[in-house]
ZAMARGU-4260 file (C-alpha; in steps of 0.2 Angstrom, whole numbers, plus 5000, padded with zeros to 4 digits):
<rodrens>
0) 5030/5104/4851 | 5012/5100/4855 | 5009/5087/4842 | 5006/5071/4852 | 5011/5055/4843
5) 4996/5044/4838 | 4993/5027/4830 | 4975/5030/4825 | 4968/5026/4808 | 4966/5041/4796
10) 4951/5052/4802 | 4949/5042/4819 | 4955/5057/4830 | 4944/5069/4819 | 4929/5057/4822
15) 4932/5058/4841 | 4933/5077/4840 | 4916/5077/4830 | 4909/5066/4844 | 4913/5078/4858
20) 4908/5093/4847 | 4890/5088/4846 | 4888/5091/4865 | 4884/5108/4872 | 4894/5114/4887
25) 4882/5108/4900 | 4881/5091/4892 | 4900/5090/4890 | 4902/5095/4909 | 4890/5081/4914
30) 4900/5068/4904 | 4916/5074/4911 | 4910/5073/4929 | 4904/5056/4925 | 4921/5050/4921
35) 4930/5062/4933 | 4937/5049/4945 | 4943/5039/4930 | 4952/5054/4923 | 4961/5057/4939
40) 4968/5039/4939 | 4972/5040/4921 | 4983/5056/4923 | 4991/5050/4939 | 4996/5034/4931
45) 5001/5041/4914 | 5020/5040/4911 | 5019/5053/4897 | 5011/5067/4908 | 5023/5079/4901
50) 5017/5076/4883 | 5000/5078/4890 | 5004/5095/4897 | 5014/5100/4882 | 4999/5096/4871
55) 4987/5106/4881 | 4999/5121/4883 | 5000/5122/4864 | 4981/5124/4864 | 4982/5138/4877
60) 4973/5127/4890 | 4986/5129/4903 | 5003/5135/4908 | 5015/5119/4906 | 5029/5126/4918
65) 5016/5130/4931 | 5008/5113/4931 | 5025/5104/4931 | 5029/5114/4947 | 5012/5110/4954
70) 5015/5091/4951 | 5032/5092/4959 | 5024/5101/4975 | 5008/5090/4976 | 5014/5073/4970
75) 5005/5063/4956 | 4988/5060/4964 | 4984/5077/4971 | 4991/5085/4956 | 4979/5074/4945
80) 4964/5079/4956 | 4968/5098/4954 | 4972/5097/4935 | 4956/5087/4931 | 4945/5100/4942
85) 4954/5115/4934 | 4950/5108/4916 | 4932/5106/4922 | 4931/5124/4928 | 4939/5131/4912
90) 4925/5127/4900 | 4921/5117/4884 | 4937/5120/4874 | 4948/5115/4889 | 4937/5099/4892
95) 4938/5095/4873 | 4956/5098/4872 | 4960/5088/4888 | 4949/5073/4882 | 4957/5073/4865
100) 4974/5073/4873 | 4969/5058/4884 | 4962/5049/4869 | 4978/5050/4860 | 4987/5044/4876
105) 4978/5027/4875 | 4993/5019/4867 | 5006/5025/4879 | 5005/5013/4894 | 4988/5020/4898
110) 4977/5011/4912 | 4961/5001/4910 | 4951/5016/4914 | 4956/5024/4898 | 4950/5010/4887
115) 4933/5010/4897 | 4931/5028/4895 | 4935/5028/4876 | 4924/5013/4873 | 4909/5021/4882
120) 4911/5037/4872 | 4916/5029/4856 | 4904/5015/4855 | 4889/5022/4863 | 4889/5040/4859
125) 4872/5048/4863 | 4868/5033/4874 | 4882/5038/4886 | 4873/5055/4889 | 4856/5046/4891
130) 4864/5034/4904 | 4872/5049/4913 | 4855/5058/4914 | 4846/5041/4919 | 4859/5040/4933
135) 4855/5057/4938 | 4836/5058/4936 | 4830/5040/4936 | 4816/5032/4927 | 4799/5040/4925
140) 4787/5032/4938 | 4768/5032/4940 | 4762/5043/4955 | 4759/5027/4965 | 4776/5020/4962
145) 4784/5037/4965 | 4775/5038/4982 | 4781/5021/4987 | 4798/5024/4981 | 4800/5039/4992
150) 4793/5029/5007 | 4806/5015/5003 | 4820/5028/5002 | 4816/5035/5018 | 4815/5018/5026
155) 4832/5014/5020 | 4839/5030/5027 | 4831/5028/5044 | 4830/5009/5047 | 4839/4998/5035
160) 4856/5006/5038 | 4859/5005/5057 | 4873/5016/5063 | 4888/5008/5072 | 4883/5016/5088
165) 4873/5030/5096 | 4889/5039/5101 | 4892/5057/5095 | 4907/5052/5085 | 4898/5038/5075
170) 4881/5044/5072 | 4884/5052/5055 | 4898/5041/5050 | 4890/5036/5033 | 4882/5052/5028
175) 4895/5065/5035 | 4911/5056/5037 | 4912/5043/5023 | 4928/5044/5013 | 4932/5035/4996
180) 4939/5018/4998 | 4951/5009/4987 | 4941/4997/4977 | 4952/4986/4965 | 4950/4971/4954
185) 4956/4955/4962 | 4965/4940/4956 | 4957/4922/4960 | 4953/4920/4978 | 4965/4910/4989
190) 4967/4907/5007 | 4978/4920/5015 | 4996/4915/5022 | 4995/4930/5034 | 4984/4938/5046
195) 4970/4945/5036 | 4972/4963/5043 | 4991/4962/5041 | 4990/4955/5024 | 4978/4969/5018
200) 4990/4982/5026 | 5003/4974/5014 | 4992/4975/4999 | 4987/4993/5004 | 5004/4999/5002
205) 5004/4995/4983 | 4988/5005/4981 | 4993/5021/4989 | 4998/5026/4972 | 4983/5026/4960
210) 4980/5008/4955 | 4977/5004/4937 | 4962/4992/4941 | 4954/5004/4954 | 4935/5007/4952
215) 4926/5022/4958 | 4913/5017/4971 | 4899/5026/4961 | 4903/5016/4945 | 4902/4998/4951
220) 4890/4993/4937 | 4899/5004/4923 | 4905/4998/4907 | 4918/4984/4909 | 4932/4984/4896
225) 4936/4965/4897 | 4917/4960/4896 | 4913/4973/4883 | 4897/4976/4893 | 4891/4982/4910
230) 4891/4968/4923 | 4875/4963/4931 | 4883/4954/4945 | 4897/4962/4956 | 4906/4954/4970
235) 4915/4965/4983 | 4927/4957/4996 | 4938/4963/5009 | 4944/4959/5027 | 4934/4962/5042
240) 4932/4981/5047 | 4939/4987/5030 | 4923/4995/5025 | 4913/4983/5014 | 4897/4986/5023
245) 4900/5005/5024 | 4903/5005/5005 | 4886/4997/5003 | 4878/5009/5016 | 4885/5024/5007
250) 4879/5017/4990 | 4861/5015/4997 | 4862/5033/5005 | 4868/5040/4989 | 4853/5032/4980
255) 4841/5036/4993 | 4847/5055/4992 | 4846/5055/4973 | 4865/5057/4971 | 4870/5041/4961
260) 4863/5025/4954 | 4846/5033/4950 | 4845/5020/4935 | 4838/5009/4949 | 4821/5013/4953
265) 4822/5001/4969 | 4836/4994/4979 | 4833/4979/4990 | 4846/4979/5004 | 4847/4962/5013
270) 4860/4954/5025 | 4864/4936/5025 | 4865/4936/5044 | 4846/4940/5044 | 4843/4926/5032
275) 4851/4913/5043 | 4835/4910/5053 | 4826/4905/5037 | 4826/4888/5028 | 4815/4889/5013
280) 4807/4904/5006 | 4802/4912/4989 | 4810/4928/4983 | 4793/4937/4985 | 4793/4933/5003
285) 4811/4937/5006 | 4808/4955/5000 | 4791/4957/5009 | 4799/4950/5025 | 4811/4965/5025
290) 4800/4977/5017 | 4782/4973/5021 | 4775/4990/5015 | 4779/4986/4997 | 4766/4972/4996
295) 4752/4981/4987 | 4765/4988/4973 | 4777/4974/4973 | 4770/4966/4957 | 4772/4983/4948
300) 4789/4986/4955 | 4796/4969/4949 | 4788/4972/4931 | 4805/4980/4926 | 4819/4969/4932
305) 4832/4980/4924 | 4827/4994/4936 | 4831/4984/4951 | 4847/4981/4962 | 4848/4967/4975
310) 4862/4969/4988 | 4867/4955/4999 | 4879/4959/5012 | 4890/4947/5021 | 4891/4930/5012
315) 4904/4924/5024 | 4891/4926/5038 | 4878/4914/5029 | 4874/4897/5037 | 4867/4892/5020
320) 4875/4883/5006 | 4878/4896/4992 | 4884/4886/4977 | 4885/4897/4962 | 4884/4882/4950
325) 4868/4876/4957 | 4858/4866/4944 | 4840/4866/4952 | 4835/4885/4953 | 4818/4893/4955
330) 4811/4902/4940 | 4796/4911/4948 | 4796/4924/4962 | 4783/4914/4972 | 4792/4897/4971
335) 4798/4892/4988 | 4816/4885/4988 | 4831/4885/5000 | 4838/4902/5003 | 4854/4898/4994
340) 4845/4893/4978 | 4834/4909/4978 | 4850/4920/4980 | 4859/4910/4966 | 4843/4911/4955
345) 4844/4930/4956 | 4863/4930/4952 | 4861/4918/4937 | 4846/4928/4931 | 4834/4913/4933
350) 4824/4925/4943 | 4820/4943/4937 | 4831/4942/4921 | 4839/4959/4919 | 4841/4964/4937
355) 4857/4968/4945 | 4865/4960/4960 | 4879/4966/4972 | 4886/4955/4985 | 4900/4956/4999
360) 4910/4943/5007 | 4927/4940/5016 | 4939/4932/5003 | 4941/4916/5012 | 4923/4911/5010
365) 4926/4912/4991 | 4942/4902/4990 | 4940/4888/4979 | 4923/4893/4973 | 4917/4895/4955
370) 4911/4913/4955 | 4913/4917/4937 | 4895/4923/4937 | 4902/4939/4945 | 4909/4947/4930
375) 4917/4960/4941 | 4925/4955/4957 | 4932/4969/4968 | 4942/4971/4984 | 4940/4985/4996
380) 4958/4989/5002 | 4953/5004/5013 | 4957/5023/5014 | 4970/5031/5003 | 4982/5042/5014
385) 4972/5057/5008 | 4956/5049/5014 | 4963/5045/5031 | 4969/5062/5033 | 4952/5069/5028
390) 4943/5057/5040 | 4954/5063/5054 | 4951/5081/5050 | 4932/5078/5050 | 4933/5068/5066
395) 4941/5082/5076 | 4934/5097/5067 | 4949/5107/5073 | 4963/5110/5062 | 4976/5112/5076
400) 4971/5096/5084 | 4970/5086/5068 | 4987/5092/5063 | 4995/5086/5080 | 4986/5069/5078
405) 4992/5067/5060 | 5010/5072/5065 | 5009/5059/5079 | 5003/5045/5068 | 5015/5048/5054
410) 5029/5046/5067 | 5021/5029/5073 | 5022/5016/5059 | 5012/5003/5069 | 4997/5014/5072
415) 4998/5023/5056 | 4997/5006/5047 | 4980/5003/5053 | 4973/5020/5048 | 4969/5013/5031
420) 4955/5003/5039 | 4940/5014/5043 | 4935/5004/5059 | 4952/5006/5066 | 4955/5023/5061
425) 4939/5027/5071 | 4946/5018/5086 | 4963/5027/5084 | 4954/5044/5083 | 4943/5040/5098
430) 4958/5036/5109 | 4969/5050/5103 | 4954/5062/5106 | 4956/5059/5125 | 4974/5065/5124
435) 4973/5080/5112 | 4956/5087/5116 | 4955/5100/5130 | 4973/5096/5136 | 4981/5109/5147
440) 4998/5101/5147 | 5010/5105/5133 | 5016/5093/5120 | 5032/5087/5129 | 5022/5082/5144
445) 5008/5073/5134 | 5019/5063/5122 | 5026/5050/5134 | 5008/5045/5139 | 5002/5043/5121
450) 4999/5025/5115 | 5014/5019/5105 | 5009/5001/5102 | 4993/4992/5096 | 4991/4984/5114
455) 4992/5001/5122 | 4980/5008/5109 | 4967/4995/5114 | 4971/4996/5132 | 4967/5015/5131
460) 4951/5011/5121 | 4944/4999/5134 | 4949/5011/5148 | 4939/5024/5139 | 4924/5013/5138
465) 4925/5008/5156 | 4928/5026/5162 | 4911/5031/5154 | 4901/5019/5165 | 4909/5023/5182
470) 4909/5004/5186 | 4918/4999/5202 | 4933/4988/5199 | 4924/4972/5205 | 4909/4974/5193
475) 4920/4979/5178 | 4932/4965/5181 | 4918/4952/5182 | 4910/4958/5166 | 4927/4958/5157
480) 4931/4941/5164 | 4915/4934/5157 | 4917/4943/5140 | 4935/4939/5139 | 4933/4920/5142
485) 4920/4920/5128 | 4932/4930/5117 | 4946/4918/5121 | 4935/4903/5117 | 4930/4910/5100
490) 4947/4915/5095 | 4953/4897/5100 | 4939/4890/5089 | 4940/4903/5075 | 4923/4910/5078
495) 4918/4928/5076 | 4899/4927/5076 | 4889/4918/5090 | 4872/4915/5096 | 4863/4921/5112
500) 4866/4904/5121 | 4885/4907/5119 | 4882/4923/5130 | 4873/4912/5143 | 4886/4899/5143
505) 4899/4912/5148 | 4888/4922/5159 | 4888/4938/5148 | 4874/4949/5152 | 4868/4958/5136
510) 4857/4970/5146 | 4873/4978/5154 | 4876/4996/5149 | 4894/4991/5145 | 4888/4977/5133
515) 4884/4988/5117 | 4901/4997/5119 | 4910/4981/5115 | 4898/4970/5106 | 4885/4972/5092
520) 4868/4963/5090 | 4863/4959/5072 | 4844/4958/5074 | 4831/4961/5087 | 4823/4944/5084
525) 4824/4930/5097 | 4837/4922/5085 | 4849/4937/5086 | 4867/4934/5084 | 4882/4944/5091
530) 4900/4949/5087 | 4912/4960/5094 | 4912/4978/5088 | 4929/4976/5080 | 4938/4960/5076
535) 4954/4965/5084 | 4944/4970/5100 | 4940/4951/5102 | 4958/4946/5101 | 4963/4960/5113
540) 4950/4954/5126 | 4955/4936/5123 | 4972/4941/5128 | 4967/4952/5143 | 4957/4939/5152
545) 4973/4929/5155 | 4979/4944/5165 | 4964/4947/5175 | 4958/4929/5178 | 4975/4920/5177
550) 4975/4901/5175 | 4992/4894/5171 | 4983/4878/5163 | 4972/4889/5152 | 4987/4900/5147
555) 4998/4885/5143 | 4984/4877/5133 | 4980/4892/5123 | 4998/4895/5118 | 5000/4877/5113
560) 4984/4878/5102 | 4991/4893/5093 | 5005/4883/5086 | 4993/4873/5076 | 4984/4888/5069
565) 4985/4890/5050 | 4987/4906/5040 | 4994/4915/5055 | 4977/4915/5064 | 4979/4922/5081
570) 4994/4932/5077 | 4987/4948/5085 | 4980/4938/5100 | 4998/4932/5104 | 5005/4950/5101
575) 4992/4957/5114 | 4998/4943/5126 | 5016/4950/5124 | 5011/4968/5125 | 5001/4966/5141
580) 5016/4958/5149 | 5024/4976/5149 | 5019/4983/5166 | 5018/5001/5159 | 5005/4995/5147
585) 4995/4986/5160 | 4994/5002/5171 | 4983/5010/5158 | 4969/4998/5164 | 4973/4994/5182
590) 4964/5010/5188 | 4948/5002/5181 | 4951/4983/5184 | 4963/4982/5198 | 4980/4973/5198
595) 4985/4961/5184 | 4994/4944/5186 | 5013/4946/5186 | 5013/4927/5184 | 5004/4928/5168
600) 5017/4940/5162 | 5031/4929/5167 | 5024/4914/5158 | 5021/4924/5142 | 5039/4930/5142
605) 5046/4912/5145 | 5035/4906/5130 | 5042/4921/5119 | 5060/4916/5124 | 5057/4899/5118
610) 5049/4905/5102 | 5065/4915/5097 | 5078/4901/5100 | 5078/4897/5081 | 5078/4916/5076
615) 5092/4914/5064 | 5083/4900/5054 | 5066/4908/5054 | 5057/4912/5038 | 5056/4930/5035
620) 5038/4933/5039 | 5040/4923/5055 | 5055/4934/5059 | 5044/4949/5056 | 5031/4942/5067
625) 5043/4940/5082 | 5049/4958/5079 | 5031/4963/5081 | 5029/4955/5098 | 5046/4963/5103
630) 5038/4980/5098 | 5022/4977/5108 | 5032/4972/5123 | 5043/4988/5122 | 5057/4980/5132
635) 5074/4982/5123 | 5084/4973/5137 | 5072/4958/5134 | 5076/4959/5116 | 5095/4958/5119
640) 5092/4944/5131 | 5082/4934/5118 | 5093/4937/5103 | 5110/4937/5111 | 5124/4939/5098
645) 5113/4939/5083 | 5118/4953/5071 | 5111/4948/5054 | 5094/4953/5048 | 5090/4948/5031
650) 5072/4952/5026 | 5074/4955/5008 | 5061/4951/4994 | 5047/4955/5007 | 5034/4968/5003
655) 5037/4977/5020 | 5023/4988/5027 | 5026/5003/5038 | 5022/4992/5053 | 5036/4980/5048
660) 5048/4994/5046 | 5044/5001/5063 | 5045/4984/5072 | 5061/4979/5064 | 5068/4996/5068
665) 5063/4995/5086 | 5072/4978/5087 | 5088/4984/5079 | 5088/4999/5091 | 5090/4987/5105
670) 5108/4983/5100 | 5123/4994/5100 | 5128/4988/5083 | 5121/4977/5069 | 5132/4968/5056
675) 5120/4967/5041 | 5102/4973/5037 | 5096/4966/5021 | 5081/4976/5013 | 5083/4972/4995
680) 5068/4971/4984 | 5056/4976/4999 | 5047/4989/4989 | 5052/5003/5001 | 5045/5020/5000
685) 5051/5036/5007 | 5040/5034/5023 | 5047/5016/5025 | 5065/5022/5025 | 5059/5035/5038
690) 5054/5021/5050 | 5071/5014/5049 | 5080/5030/5051 | 5083/5030/5070 | 5092/5013/5069
695) 5102/5015/5053 | 5118/5023/5061 | 5120/5007/5071 | 5122/4995/5055 | 5138/4991/5046
700) 5131/4984/5030 | 5114/4990/5024 | 5106/4984/5008 | 5092/4995/5001 | 5093/4989/4983
705) 5078/4988/4971 | 5067/5000/4980 | 5059/5016/4974 | 5060/5028/4989 | 5070/5041/4978
710) 5078/5057/4983 | 5066/5061/4997 | 5070/5044/5005 | 5089/5045/5004 | 5088/5061/5015
715) 5085/5049/5030 | 5100/5038/5026 | 5110/5054/5025 | 5105/5059/5042 | 5111/5042/5048
720) 5128/5045/5039 | 5130/5061/5049 | 5126/5053/5065 | 5142/5056/5077 | 5141/5037/5081
725) 5138/5031/5063 | 5145/5013/5060 | 5139/5012/5042 | 5153/5003/5032 | 5144/4997/5016
730) 5128/5005/5009 | 5119/4998/4994 | 5108/5010/4985 | 5106/5002/4968 | 5090/5005/4959
735) 5082/5015/4972 | 5075/5029/4960 | 5089/5042/4964 | 5092/5057/4953 | 5106/5069/4953
740) 5097/5079/4967 | 5101/5064/4979 | 5119/5069/4977 | 5116/5086/4985 | 5111/5076/5001
745) 5124/5062/4999 | 5139/5074/4996 | 5138/5083/5013 | 5134/5067/5022 | 5149/5058/5015
750) 5160/5072/5019 | 5154/5072/5037 | 5156/5053/5039 | 5171/5043/5045 | 5164/5025/5043
755) 5158/5023/5026 | 5169/5013/5014 | 5158/5005/5001 | 5144/5014/4992 | 5134/5006/4978
760) 5124/5018/4968 | 5121/5008/4952 | 5105/5009/4941 | 5100/5026/4946 | 5100/5042/4936
765) 5113/5053/4944 | 5119/5063/4928 | 5115/5082/4931 | 5121/5097/4940 | 5121/5090/4957
770) 5132/5076/4953 | 5146/5088/4957 | 5141/5088/4975 | 5145/5070/4976 | 5162/5072/4968
775) 5166/5087/4980 | 5163/5075/4994 | 5175/5062/4985 | 5188/5076/4985 | 5186/5080/5003
780) 5201/5076/5014 | 5189/5067/5026 | 5182/5055/5013 | 5186/5037/5017 | 5177/5029/5003
785) 5186/5014/4995 | 5173/5007/4983 | 5161/5018/4973 | 5149/5009/4961 | 5141/5021/4948
790) 5136/5008/4935 | 5122/5012/4923 | 5118/5030/4930 | 5116/5038/4913 | 5132/5048/4916
795) 5137/5058/4900 | 5154/5064/4895 | 5152/5080/4905 | 5151/5070/4921 | 5169/5064/4917
800) 5176/5081/4921 | 5166/5081/4938 | 5173/5063/4941 | 5190/5070/4937 | 5189/5084/4950
805) 5184/5072/4963 | 5197/5059/4960 | 5212/5071/4958 | 5212/5074/4977 | 5206/5057/4983
810) 5218/5045/4991 | 5206/5032/4997 | 5196/5025/4982 | 5202/5008/4977 | 5187/5002/4966
815) 5178/5012/4954 | 5163/5005/4943 | 5158/5016/4929 | 5151/5003/4917 | 5135/5006/4906
820) 5137/5025/4905 | 5140/5036/4891 | 5158/5042/4894 | 5165/5041/4876 | 5166/5060/4872
825) 5180/5073/4874 | 5179/5075/4893 | 5184/5057/4894 | 5202/5062/4893 | 5200/5072/4909
830) 5195/5057/4919 | 5210/5047/4912 | 5221/5061/4917 | 5214/5061/4935 | 5216/5042/4936
835) 5234/5044/4932 | 5238/5057/4946 | 5252/5051/4958 | 5239/5052/4973 | 5226/5041/4964
840) 5224/5024/4973 | 5211/5016/4961 | 5216/4998/4959 | 5200/4991/4950 | 5193/5001/4936
845) 5177/4995/4927 | 5173/5003/4910 | 5162/4990/4903 | 5150/4996/4889 | 5153/5014/4889
850) 5153/5016/4870 | 5172/5017/4869 | 5179/5016/4851 | 5196/5017/4843 | 5196/5036/4845
855) 5196/5035/4864 | 5210/5022/4867 | 5224/5036/4865 | 5215/5045/4879 | 5217/5031/4890
860) 5236/5030/4889 | 5239/5041/4904 | 5233/5026/4914 | 5251/5018/4912 | 5256/5031/4925
865) 5244/5024/4938 | 5255/5013/4950 | 5240/5005/4959 | 5229/4999/4944 | 5228/4980/4945
870) 5212/4977/4935 | 5204/4985/4920 | 5187/4980/4912 | 5185/4986/4894 | 5171/4973/4889
875) 5156/4977/4878 | 5164/4991/4869 | 5167/4995/4850 | 5186/4992/4849 | 5193/4986/4832
880) 5211/4981/4826 | 5215/5000/4826 | 5215/4999/4845 | 5227/4984/4846 | 5243/4994/4847
885) 5236/5005/4861 | 5230/4990/4871 | 5247/4982/4869 | 5256/4997/4876 | 5243/4999/4890
890) 5245/4981/4895 | 5264/4980/4894 | 5268/4998/4901 | 5255/4998/4916 | 5267/4994/4930
895) 5254/4985/4942 | 5241/4978/4929 | 5237/4960/4933 | 5221/4957/4924 | 5212/4965/4909
900) 5195/4960/4902 | 5191/4963/4884 | 5175/4952/4882 | 5163/4955/4868 | 5173/4967/4858
905) 5168/4957/4843 | 5176/4970/4830 | 5193/4965/4836 | 5200/4953/4823 | 5204/4936/4828
910) 5223/4938/4824 | 5224/4953/4835 | 5215/4944/4850 | 5228/4930/4848 | 5242/4943/4848
915) 5235/4951/4864 | 5234/4934/4872 | 5252/4931/4868 | 5257/4946/4879 | 5255/4934/4894
920) 5272/4927/4890 | 5280/4944/4891 | 5272/4948/4908 | 5270/4932/4919 | 5255/4932/4930
925) 5245/4943/4918 | 5227/4937/4915 | 5219/4943/4898 | 5201/4938/4895 | 5195/4939/4877
930) 5181/4928/4870
</rodrens>
């Protein structure tokens, strides 16, 4: 115990120990904190964490059993955070022991972080310490430069980082409410085949567990293992509202406050949308136009380019051609060129060689572009669940309220899906605060009025905006009609940013008090551009206008145009149209806007009926899209009317999000009974199964194969099995990450169930003490199981006695699959005895590859007393000629045996195989399969 395996050359580990030993406790703590986030990801991702704990336990660093329990209680990520912090608090010896253990762990499926950490420590030694101190303290500056730097920092804090709004909820978003975002390496850029926000929700699901490629926001310019250096140019991408700009604002705030990135003496934060009004310019003028107070010291500032960071936000908003393979580029900061050429000149180091550059863009703008110049390309995926929870807690600043909000959101897969996105997390909190803050009603009275759908959420959001301004219905309706038609026009034409003349074209008054609540202005210059505060708001208002200013021609035209949209563009617009056709959803806004058009609702429902006529042949993502519209509509009678007799939902091999699970569950709940629900290879997690829970009891055949929801997820399935009206006949749970603990849930559920006939549990790990609970259920007089598949479950011979106890009293089981287990030991005889009992109904018995050899064939002879056995599979075992007499007796004396498979028993002599095949003449109709 305690000696971790290693593949290092002689003395290599000792050299690493010497490297760590040279630092005093304060220095070592600084190094440890520098790598802290990486260490958290390493521990959370490590498959050999038990070896890691064992190693540290032998050095008296920690109590192994205690930390194993902590991991079980907290889960991998929160456990990793606690372990890494506890080690830091424990002092130098603990830190050294931990880092040495991590160092040894590098050859055991360790993530990229580990190699980066090792290389930085191993290859740079003292320079790592210097880099950490530089990151903390910065470069020494002359008094004049220090003074202008302080002025610049203050300017960035007060001016260059505009707050999202002046409302109380958002004033301190960056400094007080910022949460870490998932920032991960990305593959080559491509155009999305899904709505951007929905596609990112799908990606996000894969990152809720620590991603091997994740990068800490404070280490964007750190050592890159693949490059063998620190990148000078970094690209950050992500969908609208996901937090790219917020990430940059936080970076600048941290720099201005002296927290991170002090290796840069000056940061220049520039927005492409502010550069749109420029044609040709020099780099010097570009800087001074934004920061004129730097003019007297700019020459001194630019003398050391390696101390400078240029940030360009929003490449997707640029009207300029930004071609990163430009040939003609400026080489002097005073040289006037096109804006694109200046930006690319910086990125390619033609200007200020040695400086660093950080740029953001939506992924679509980069599709097909050569961006190899950016040696590190990252994507912002959003909040981890923990960050979402912390954000909500900080938003409400009241534990009781935040717990109620979190509880409500966890039960709502649709709204919860969007909590990964900071912008929409804020909208959700803003809306829910009106329900949860200062409510005198109890929870039961409040729950029916809470928003359930995305349409209801945005209806409540717009209602809240309108309520703040006390506008009469006519004025409010007029303003939203103008803004709505502008939004509709922009959605139909794929536009999210527009100029002042567009406002005039649609009679939108930018001086209205309501205007800044819905739209934002990018600059205060005459060439200002505008967009909606949040991209989904634009699609909601585009749908809303069809109900407050109904025109059948306009509605029909828009619905026709969406058919030709690519990449599922306009998907949310259509979903909002469907959601607003629900009268209860419209009533949220009617007190502020007056009556909505019922004719528009009828037109939308007629359109939706036509859309689902080919439901059976729709591609899976399209099917999910229809289910989303059904969910937004919240009309189960309409679902039945549209789908008629459809009873098969096969959406396997799709990476389902919580939103997908919720909307499919809603659709299924509309029926009394569903024949088949195929969910194989959908990467379902525990919470995904929870979304389906209310509908599962209505389904006859459910396929959950190839997921990893584990024992906690199977609890929800067991609840469905216990439902008094359960109709589940066939249940596929192969390769779902189950352990024997799952048997303690499945056992009582099967005993209470009257419908289940087929249960597939293959490719799990059910061997263990709780396996007996499943066998107890099998022996229950109420058990109706006819097929049980336990293939490849790591069952040992001790499981044979438990299997035997279950089979002795069972009279329903006809097919038993036990292949690919380890049943070749003394207790195997107990199983054979049970299978020969007069009450045993097993007809098909599969014992393929269970390590049977000649010693075990005599133990199988009781099977000749089984009057029901028709098929026996003994393939892939280790039978030799010594087993031939027993096989002959088994074949001839088993009264009902019609087929036996002996494939891949290669140690059986050829002549014995021929003699066994000849038995077919003595028993007509018998099938013997031997290769």
